[in-house]
PAGU-438152 format. One record per residue (C-alpha): z, y, x; residue in one letter; residue number from 1. Coordinates in Angstrom, 3 decimals. Each point is the difference from the previous one (the first is absolute). Example, Ala and Ser with C-alpha at 12.3 -4.5 7.8 and 13.67 -1.06 7.14 Angstrom:
REM PAGU-438152
+----------+----------+----------+------+-----+
|       zz |       yy |       xx | type | seq |
+----------+----------+----------+------+-----+
|    7.800 |   -4.500 |   12.300 |    a |   1 |
|   -0.660 |    3.440 |    1.370 |    s |   2 |
+----------+----------+----------+------+-----+
REM end
This chain:
REM PAGU-438152
+----------+----------+----------+------+-----+
|       zz |       yy |       xx | type | seq |
+----------+----------+----------+------+-----+
| -147.437 |   11.795 | -113.525 |    m |   1 |
|   -1.365 |   -3.028 |   -1.881 |    f |   2 |
|    2.496 |   -2.522 |   -1.336 |    r |   3 |
|   -1.674 |   -2.942 |   -1.688 |    r |   4 |
|    3.073 |   -0.672 |   -2.162 |    s |   5 |
|   -0.598 |    3.253 |   -1.904 |    l |   6 |
|   -3.444 |   -1.044 |   -1.220 |    y |   7 |
|   -1.005 |   -2.418 |   -2.759 |    k |   8 |
|   -3.061 |   -2.230 |   -0.024 |    t |   9 |
|   -2.779 |    0.638 |   -2.550 |    p |  10 |
|    1.274 |   -2.934 |   -2.068 |    e |  11 |
|    3.534 |    1.364 |    0.042 |    q |  12 |
|   -1.263 |    3.386 |   -1.145 |    l |  13 |
|   -1.693 |   -1.683 |   -2.954 |    r |  14 |
|    3.309 |   -1.640 |   -0.914 |    l |  15 |
|    1.613 |    3.431 |   -0.215 |    m |  16 |
|   -2.262 |    1.201 |   -2.792 |    r |  17 |
|    1.763 |   -1.899 |   -2.802 |    e |  18 |
|    3.575 |    1.123 |    0.741 |    p |  19 |
|   -1.290 |    3.544 |    0.328 |    g |  20 |
|   -1.641 |   -0.074 |   -3.413 |    l |  21 |
|    3.059 |   -1.598 |   -1.589 |    l |  22 |
|    2.190 |    2.710 |    1.518 |    t |  23 |
|   -2.338 |    2.587 |   -1.515 |    a |  24 |
|    0.185 |   -1.721 |   -3.390 |    a |  25 |
|    3.802 |    0.045 |    0.039 |    s |  26 |
|    0.040 |    3.729 |    0.698 |    l |  27 |
|   -2.634 |    0.679 |   -2.648 |    a |  28 |
|    2.153 |   -1.800 |   -2.574 |    a |  29 |
|    3.049 |    2.037 |    0.989 |    v |  30 |
|   -1.953 |    3.243 |   -0.047 |    r |  31 |
|   -1.221 |   -0.720 |   -3.527 |    e |  32 |
|    3.563 |   -0.623 |   -1.206 |    a |  33 |
|    1.831 |    2.790 |    1.795 |    i |  34 |
|    1.422 |    2.672 |   -2.314 |    r |  35 |
|    3.232 |    1.847 |   -0.774 |    p |  36 |
|    2.599 |   -2.367 |   -1.436 |    g |  37 |
|   -1.139 |   -3.173 |    1.745 |    i |  38 |
|    2.407 |   -1.566 |    2.456 |    s |  39 |
|   -0.946 |   -0.680 |    3.576 |    t |  40 |
|    1.035 |   -3.626 |   -0.561 |    l |  41 |
|   -2.575 |   -0.276 |   -2.813 |    e |  42 |
|   -2.663 |    1.214 |    2.418 |    l |  43 |
|    1.141 |   -2.641 |    2.474 |    d |  44 |
|   -0.423 |   -2.718 |   -2.630 |    a |  45 |
|   -3.529 |    1.198 |   -0.793 |    i |  46 |
|   -1.032 |   -0.176 |    3.653 |    a |  47 |
|    1.607 |   -3.413 |    0.450 |    n |  48 |
|   -1.757 |   -1.429 |   -3.041 |    r |  49 |
|   -3.370 |    1.350 |    1.145 |    t |  50 |
|    0.363 |   -1.548 |    3.451 |    i |  51 |
|    1.228 |   -3.346 |   -1.344 |    r |  52 |
|   -2.741 |   -0.225 |   -2.615 |    e |  53 |
|   -2.544 |    0.787 |    2.723 |    g |  54 |
|    1.114 |   -3.008 |    2.021 |    g |  55 |
|    1.968 |    1.878 |    2.643 |    g |  56 |
|    3.550 |    0.673 |    1.044 |    e |  57 |
|    1.842 |    3.238 |    0.597 |    s |  58 |
|    0.269 |    0.522 |    3.731 |    n |  59 |
|    2.795 |    2.527 |   -0.541 |    f |  60 |
|    2.141 |   -2.830 |   -1.386 |    q |  61 |
|   -0.451 |   -1.802 |    3.316 |    k |  62 |
|    1.716 |    2.804 |    1.906 |    v |  63 |
|    3.562 |   -1.220 |    0.746 |    p |  64 |
|    2.470 |    1.604 |   -2.393 |    g |  65 |
|   -2.618 |    1.530 |   -2.322 |    y |  66 |
|   -0.516 |   -1.715 |   -3.359 |    r |  67 |
|   -2.448 |    2.341 |   -1.743 |    h |  68 |
|   -3.799 |    0.135 |   -0.245 |    t |  69 |
|   -0.438 |    3.740 |    0.517 |    i |  70 |
|    1.775 |    2.973 |    1.469 |    c |  71 |
|    0.342 |    2.949 |   -2.406 |    v |  72 |
|    1.014 |    3.264 |    1.648 |    s |  73 |
|    0.794 |    2.976 |   -2.257 |    v |  74 |
|    0.213 |    3.709 |    0.847 |    n |  75 |
|    1.921 |    0.309 |    3.303 |    d |  76 |
|   -0.373 |   -3.726 |    0.683 |    e |  77 |
|   -2.771 |   -0.431 |    2.550 |    v |  78 |
|   -0.424 |   -3.761 |    0.316 |    v |  79 |
|    1.690 |   -3.349 |   -0.687 |    h |  80 |
|    1.537 |    1.029 |   -3.325 |    g |  81 |
|    1.471 |   -3.050 |   -1.752 |    m |  82 |
|   -0.983 |   -0.609 |   -3.645 |    p |  83 |
|    2.873 |    0.118 |   -2.467 |    g |  84 |
|    1.123 |    1.390 |   -3.359 |    e |  85 |
|   -1.021 |    3.577 |    0.849 |    r |  86 |
|   -2.214 |    1.520 |   -2.683 |    l |  87 |
|   -2.815 |    2.246 |    1.193 |    l |  88 |
|    0.165 |    3.604 |   -1.187 |    q |  89 |
|   -2.624 |    2.699 |   -0.663 |    p |  90 |
|   -0.902 |    1.774 |    3.224 |    g |  91 |
|    1.023 |   -2.893 |    2.250 |    d |  92 |
|   -2.136 |   -0.640 |    3.065 |    i |  93 |
|   -0.202 |   -3.778 |    0.322 |    v |  94 |
|   -1.341 |   -2.033 |    2.924 |    s |  95 |
|   -0.705 |   -3.695 |   -0.578 |    v |  96 |
|   -0.588 |   -2.435 |    2.868 |    d |  97 |
|   -1.160 |   -3.594 |   -0.560 |    s |  98 |
|   -1.339 |   -2.952 |    1.939 |    g |  99 |
|   -1.436 |   -3.425 |   -0.759 |    a | 100 |
|   -0.155 |   -3.180 |    2.056 |    d | 101 |
|   -2.864 |   -2.408 |   -0.690 |    v | 102 |
|   -0.320 |   -3.066 |    2.170 |    g | 103 |
|    2.225 |    1.494 |    2.659 |    g | 104 |
|   -1.983 |    3.253 |    0.326 |    w | 105 |
|    1.278 |    3.396 |   -1.090 |    n | 106 |
|   -0.905 |    3.233 |   -1.713 |    g | 107 |
|    2.112 |    3.183 |   -0.072 |    d | 108 |
|   -0.684 |    3.222 |   -1.882 |    s | 109 |
|    1.747 |    2.925 |   -1.698 |    a | 110 |
|   -0.709 |    2.952 |   -2.262 |    f | 111 |
|    1.864 |    3.054 |   -1.282 |    t | 112 |
|   -0.104 |    1.516 |   -3.477 |    v | 113 |
|    1.735 |    3.007 |   -1.555 |    v | 114 |
|    1.052 |   -0.314 |   -3.640 |    l | 115 |
|   -0.888 |    2.949 |   -2.216 |    d | 116 |
|    2.739 |    2.441 |   -1.026 |    d | 117 |
|   -1.142 |    3.028 |   -2.038 |    p | 118 |
|    3.441 |    1.599 |    0.446 |    s | 119 |
|   -0.371 |    0.096 |    3.812 |    r | 120 |
|   -3.659 |    0.728 |    0.772 |    p | 121 |
|    0.759 |    1.526 |    3.409 |    d | 122 |
|    1.912 |   -3.094 |    1.128 |    v | 123 |
|   -2.747 |   -2.317 |   -1.234 |    v | 124 |
|   -2.695 |    2.066 |    1.748 |    t | 125 |
|    1.920 |    0.074 |    3.284 |    e | 126 |
|    0.601 |   -3.756 |   -0.089 |    r | 127 |
|   -3.584 |   -0.809 |   -0.952 |    r | 128 |
|   -1.216 |    2.142 |    2.883 |    t | 129 |
|    2.309 |   -1.966 |    2.322 |    l | 130 |
|   -1.446 |   -3.277 |   -1.290 |    s | 131 |
|   -3.560 |    1.299 |    0.369 |    d | 132 |
|    0.683 |    1.110 |    3.587 |    v | 133 |
|    1.433 |   -3.418 |    0.839 |    t | 134 |
|   -2.885 |   -1.890 |   -1.598 |    e | 135 |
|   -2.517 |    2.223 |    1.778 |    h | 136 |
|    1.776 |   -0.733 |    3.277 |    a | 137 |
|   -0.228 |   -3.727 |   -0.710 |    l | 138 |
|   -3.762 |    0.160 |   -0.494 |    w | 139 |
|   -0.358 |    2.249 |    3.041 |    s | 140 |
|    1.694 |   -2.695 |    2.075 |    g | 141 |
|   -2.131 |   -2.749 |   -1.494 |    i | 142 |
|   -3.178 |    2.010 |    0.614 |    a | 143 |
|    1.051 |    0.565 |    3.608 |    a | 144 |
|    0.411 |   -3.744 |    0.475 |    l | 145 |
|   -3.716 |   -0.455 |   -0.691 |    a | 146 |
|   -0.924 |    1.695 |    3.285 |    s | 147 |
|    3.255 |   -0.078 |    1.986 |    a | 148 |
|    0.214 |   -1.575 |    3.429 |    r | 149 |
|    3.791 |   -0.282 |   -0.100 |    h | 150 |
|    2.590 |   -0.341 |   -2.758 |    v | 151 |
|    1.625 |    3.301 |    0.983 |    g | 152 |
|   -2.988 |    1.881 |   -1.379 |    e | 153 |
|    1.051 |   -1.060 |   -3.487 |    v | 154 |
|    3.359 |    1.731 |    0.347 |    g | 155 |
|   -1.639 |    3.088 |    1.441 |    e | 156 |
|   -2.337 |    0.223 |   -2.993 |    a | 157 |
|    2.894 |   -0.457 |   -2.428 |    i | 158 |
|    2.072 |    2.730 |    1.640 |    e | 159 |
|   -2.936 |    2.414 |    0.123 |    d | 160 |
|   -0.745 |   -0.585 |   -3.688 |    a | 161 |
|    3.599 |    0.772 |   -0.955 |    i | 162 |
|    0.426 |    3.025 |    2.281 |    r | 163 |
|   -3.215 |    1.490 |   -1.340 |    d | 164 |
|    1.501 |    0.000 |   -3.502 |    r | 165 |
|    3.329 |    1.681 |    0.774 |    g | 166 |
|    3.536 |   -0.481 |    1.318 |    a | 167 |
|    0.975 |   -3.535 |   -0.964 |    y | 168 |
|    2.345 |   -2.517 |    1.557 |    g | 169 |
|   -1.641 |   -3.072 |    1.574 |    i | 170 |
|    2.407 |   -2.900 |    0.352 |    l | 171 |
|    0.360 |   -1.303 |    3.529 |    e | 172 |
|    2.536 |   -2.812 |   -0.505 |    e | 173 |
|   -2.317 |   -1.950 |   -2.308 |    y | 174 |
|   -3.605 |   -0.850 |    0.807 |    t | 175 |
|   -3.023 |   -2.089 |   -0.868 |    g | 176 |
|   -0.591 |   -3.365 |    1.631 |    h | 177 |
|   -2.311 |   -2.904 |    0.596 |    g | 178 |
|   -0.253 |   -2.607 |   -2.732 |    i | 179 |
|   -1.246 |   -3.585 |   -0.237 |    g | 180 |
|    1.980 |   -3.223 |   -0.056 |    r | 181 |
|    3.091 |    2.205 |   -0.186 |    s | 182 |
|    0.303 |    3.114 |   -2.103 |    m | 183 |
|    1.196 |    1.948 |    3.034 |    h | 184 |
|   -1.735 |   -0.643 |    3.311 |    e | 185 |
|   -0.910 |    1.950 |    3.117 |    a | 186 |
|   -1.270 |    2.583 |    0.605 |    p | 187 |
|    2.075 |    2.932 |   -1.236 |    t | 188 |
|   -2.118 |    2.597 |   -1.802 |    v | 189 |
|    1.612 |    3.424 |    0.416 |    f | 190 |
|   -0.714 |    2.803 |   -2.449 |    n | 191 |
|   -0.244 |    2.624 |    2.721 |    y | 192 |
|   -1.676 |    0.415 |    3.367 |    a | 193 |
|    1.497 |   -2.070 |    2.811 |    t | 194 |
|   -0.555 |   -0.756 |    3.664 |    r | 195 |
|   -1.056 |   -2.521 |    1.198 |    p | 196 |
|   -2.826 |   -0.543 |   -2.459 |    a | 197 |
|    1.030 |   -3.516 |   -0.997 |    g | 198 |
|   -1.948 |   -3.261 |   -0.275 |    p | 199 |
|   -3.761 |   -0.161 |   -0.126 |    r | 200 |
|   -1.728 |    0.058 |   -3.381 |    v | 201 |
|   -2.251 |   -3.067 |   -0.091 |    a | 202 |
|   -1.287 |   -2.546 |   -2.529 |    p | 203 |
|    2.863 |   -2.064 |   -1.384 |    g | 204 |
|    2.561 |    2.801 |   -0.067 |    l | 205 |
|    1.746 |    0.395 |   -3.370 |    v | 206 |
|    2.338 |    2.928 |   -0.603 |    l | 207 |
|    2.284 |    1.103 |   -2.808 |    a | 208 |
|   -0.362 |    3.781 |    0.182 |    i | 209 |
|    2.748 |    1.853 |   -1.884 |    e | 210 |
|    0.896 |    3.667 |    0.341 |    p | 211 |
|    3.426 |    0.985 |   -1.370 |    m | 212 |
|    0.331 |    3.739 |   -0.576 |    v | 213 |
|    2.763 |    2.277 |   -1.311 |    t | 214 |
|    0.349 |    3.526 |   -1.324 |    l | 215 |
|    2.777 |    0.627 |    2.499 |    g | 216 |
|    1.789 |   -1.853 |    2.751 |    t | 217 |
|   -1.104 |   -3.135 |    1.822 |    i | 218 |
|    3.638 |   -1.068 |    0.352 |    e | 219 |
|    0.919 |   -2.959 |   -2.177 |    t | 220 |
|    2.983 |   -2.104 |   -1.013 |    v | 221 |
|    0.170 |   -3.602 |   -1.233 |    v | 222 |
|    1.945 |   -0.533 |   -3.236 |    a | 223 |
|    2.923 |   -2.375 |   -0.430 |    d | 224 |
|   -2.432 |   -2.592 |   -1.391 |    d | 225 |
|   -1.251 |   -0.405 |    3.570 |    g | 226 |
|   -3.602 |    0.768 |   -0.924 |    w | 227 |
|   -0.710 |    3.295 |   -1.766 |    t | 228 |
|   -1.041 |    2.724 |    2.455 |    v | 229 |
|    0.537 |    3.590 |   -1.210 |    s | 230 |
|   -0.396 |    3.462 |    1.493 |    t | 231 |
|    3.261 |    1.543 |    1.173 |    t | 232 |
|   -0.818 |    3.378 |   -1.587 |    d | 233 |
|   -0.985 |   -1.451 |   -3.384 |    g | 234 |
|   -3.625 |    1.071 |    0.329 |    s | 235 |
|   -2.683 |   -1.978 |   -1.848 |    a | 236 |
|   -2.171 |   -2.527 |    1.817 |    a | 237 |
|   -3.328 |   -1.787 |   -0.428 |    a | 238 |
|   -1.367 |   -3.270 |    1.427 |    h | 239 |
|   -3.555 |   -1.338 |   -0.046 |    w | 240 |
|   -1.220 |   -3.182 |    1.715 |    e | 241 |
|   -2.987 |   -2.317 |    0.376 |    h | 242 |
|   -0.763 |   -3.063 |    2.116 |    s | 243 |
|   -3.247 |    0.440 |    1.941 |    v | 244 |
|   -2.048 |   -2.555 |    1.930 |    a | 245 |
|   -2.323 |    0.779 |    2.906 |    v | 246 |
|   -2.917 |   -2.409 |    0.429 |    h | 247 |
|   -3.231 |   -0.122 |    1.940 |    a | 248 |
|   -1.922 |    2.029 |   -2.589 |    d | 249 |
|    2.579 |    2.618 |   -0.990 |    g | 250 |
|    3.282 |    0.333 |   -1.894 |    i | 251 |
|    1.136 |   -1.303 |   -3.376 |    w | 252 |
|    3.121 |    0.983 |   -1.953 |    v | 253 |
|    1.263 |   -3.396 |   -1.120 |    t | 254 |
|    2.470 |    1.497 |   -2.506 |    t | 255 |
|   -2.623 |    2.045 |   -1.870 |    a | 256 |
|   -2.306 |   -1.627 |   -2.542 |    a | 257 |
|   -2.936 |    2.061 |    1.317 |    d | 258 |
|    0.907 |   -0.517 |    3.644 |    g | 259 |
|    0.939 |    3.653 |    0.248 |    g | 260 |
|   -3.381 |    1.441 |   -0.999 |    a | 261 |
|    1.388 |    2.684 |   -2.319 |    a | 262 |
|    2.670 |    1.186 |    2.415 |    g | 263 |
|   -2.297 |    0.032 |    3.021 |    l | 264 |
|   -2.950 |    1.726 |   -1.662 |    a | 265 |
|    1.323 |    3.481 |    0.822 |    a | 266 |
|    0.054 |   -0.946 |    3.688 |    f | 267 |
|   -3.546 |   -1.342 |    0.107 |    g | 268 |
|    1.241 |   -3.512 |    0.771 |    v | 269 |
|   -1.474 |   -2.961 |   -1.861 |    v | 270 |
|    2.163 |   -3.137 |    0.078 |    p | 271 |
|   -1.764 |   -3.271 |    0.740 |    v | 272 |
|    1.136 |   -3.231 |   -1.692 |    p | 273 |
|    1.511 |   -2.627 |    2.243 |    i | 274 |
|   -2.852 |   -2.501 |    0.551 |    p | 275 |
+----------+----------+----------+------+-----+
REM end
């Protein structure tokens, strides 16, 4: 199956580099500031300022009904956590998702961090392992994209990477997606093996790959705020994401300053800059 609408031109791919880098900068600024005692709303302001000063706009703020720059999901919150007055605590597992729009093109990325807590070393270790498993699954999916014939191979690689590390919950209700003029475009990028295999991987395809993994159930509930997605059993969750472009010469992670070189090195994949 080859649908031209899924694929960007070489010029359009070049236009996606800047929003990707600005998305990365916003997350780097948040990651530098994150600590116990800071509010999630303060983190939101840091990301917003970074994007504005970089000449972009928050694409999250363009989602109807959402007024923030980032999503901050804490502990049992998986995704779409709304920033507010909540103060982060030692031992919290915190996932931060951000996106920038530059010239009508989008970037989307997320990371997870676990705050140190000497009084609960076992909890911190368990949560950091969860984050590491999720990040490894992300890079496994990205590496698979470099040689995949169909999008479904990405989900298969993600699932295999997670299952190889233990019994974790892989969310099914929430998935990765295409990205370009809109933050969310076709195709859907599942985080597990599916049939049929999905659209063809070809130059011009740009995907936001984002495994969401829990220590327990995959069942979730949406909070009264209409956004925050949490596990029904209260188990901790992690979320990692990058936007990745496929072009004639290879792949390039648009939301990583090095194009994904560090993350892909363990898989023997060398990213190639978008020409």
